[in-house]
C-alpha positions as CSV (number, residue, x, y, z in Angstrom):
1,M,0.0,0.0,0.0
2,S,1.1,3.5,-0.6
3,K,1.7,5.9,2.2
4,N,-1.3,8.0,1.2
5,I,-3.7,5.1,1.5
6,K,-2.3,4.2,4.9
7,L,-2.6,7.8,6.0
8,V,-6.2,8.0,4.9
9,A,-7.1,4.7,6.6
10,M,-5.5,5.8,9.9
11,L,-7.3,9.2,9.8
12,G,-10.6,7.4,9.1
13,L,-10.0,5.1,12.1
14,L,-9.2,8.1,14.4
15,V,-12.3,9.9,13.3
16,A,-14.5,6.9,13.9
17,A,-13.0,6.3,17.3
18,A,-13.4,10.0,18.3
19,A,-17.1,9.9,17.1
20,C,-17.8,6.8,19.2
21,A,-16.1,8.3,22.3
22,R,-18.2,11.5,22.0
23,E,-21.5,9.6,22.0
24,Q,-20.6,7.8,25.2
25,Q,-19.7,11.0,27.1
26,V,-22.9,12.8,26.3
27,E,-25.0,11.1,28.9
28,E,-27.6,13.3,30.6
29,F,-28.8,12.8,34.2
30,V,-32.3,14.0,34.6
31,V,-34.0,14.2,38.0
32,V,-37.8,14.4,38.0
33,D,-39.5,15.5,41.2
34,P,-42.6,13.4,42.1
35,E,-46.0,15.0,42.3
36,P,-47.1,15.8,45.9
37,I,-49.5,13.2,47.4
38,S,-52.9,14.7,48.1
39,Q,-55.3,13.4,50.7
40,E,-58.7,12.1,49.9
41,P,-61.6,14.4,50.9
42,V,-63.2,13.4,54.2
43,Y,-67.0,12.9,54.3
44,T,-68.3,15.4,56.9
45,G,-72.1,15.2,56.3
46,K,-74.6,16.2,53.7
47,Y,-74.5,20.0,54.0
48,K,-71.3,20.9,55.8
């Protein structure tokens, strides 16, 4: 193989490795607050 083909192949491998490494580092950590628990209404009589 000529030096140019080897150089292009090496650059391609480096670009592919860099692209894979970036995808793994872009992990997001999302925290979602739970909704507050509400109490059931208490029966107090018909007209109260």
